[in-house]
C-alpha positions in Angstrom: 56.0 -52.6 58.6 59.1 -52.0 56.5 58.2 -51.3 52.9 61.7 -50.3 51.9 63.0 -52.1 48.9 66.1 -54.2 49.7 69.4 -52.9 48.3 72.2 -55.1 47.3 75.8 -54.9 46.4 77.4 -57.2 43.8 80.7 -58.8 43.3 82.1 -60.5 40.1 85.4 -62.3 40.0 86.9 -64.4 37.3 88.4 -67.7 38.5 90.7 -70.1 36.7 93.3 -69.7 34.0 93.8 -70.8 30.4 96.3 -73.4 31.2 95.2 -74.5 34.7 91.4 -74.2 34.5 89.4 -73.9 37.7 90.8 -75.8 40.6 88.1 -77.1 43.1 90.2 -76.4 46.2 91.0 -72.8 45.2 87.3 -72.2 44.3 86.2 -73.7 47.6 88.6 -71.4 49.5 87.4 -68.3 47.7 83.8 -69.2 48.3 84.4 -69.8 52.0 86.1 -66.4 52.3 83.2 -64.7 50.5 80.7 -66.6 52.8 82.5 -65.3 55.9 82.2 -61.8 54.5 78.4 -62.2 53.9 78.5 -62.8 50.1 76.1 -65.3 48.5 76.8 -66.7 45.1 73.9 -66.1 42.8 75.3 -67.2 39.5 78.3 -68.5 37.6 79.1 -68.0 33.9 81.5 -70.2 32.0 83.9 -68.2 29.8 84.1 -70.4 26.6 87.5 -71.5 25.4 89.3 -69.9 28.4 89.0 -72.5 31.2 87.6 -69.7 33.4 84.3 -68.9 35.1 82.8 -65.7 36.4 81.4 -66.0 39.9 78.7 -63.5 40.7 77.7 -62.9 44.3 75.5 -60.4 46.3 75.0 -59.3 49.9 72.7 -56.7 51.5 74.1 -53.2 50.9 75.1 -51.8 54.4 74.6 -48.3 55.4 78.4 -47.7 55.5 78.8 -49.0 52.0 75.9 -46.8 50.8 77.6 -43.7 52.4 81.0 -44.7 50.9 79.5 -45.1 47.4 77.7 -41.8 47.6 80.9 -39.8 48.3 82.2 -37.8 45.3 85.3 -39.4 43.8 
């Protein structure tokens, strides 16, 4: 039985622009790329008066990523 608590890594990206807003085709392309990399969108946040959104995603934290993050800078 594996009692280890799952570990996650998170990604946040702002999408859109003040003048152009969020274009559905660009957002779809971004989400498809993230999906291929194993990311799952867990939330979005509208940035008021900016025509932008923050997209928040997570994926399981790999052993390689854990080692990389634990290295001194």
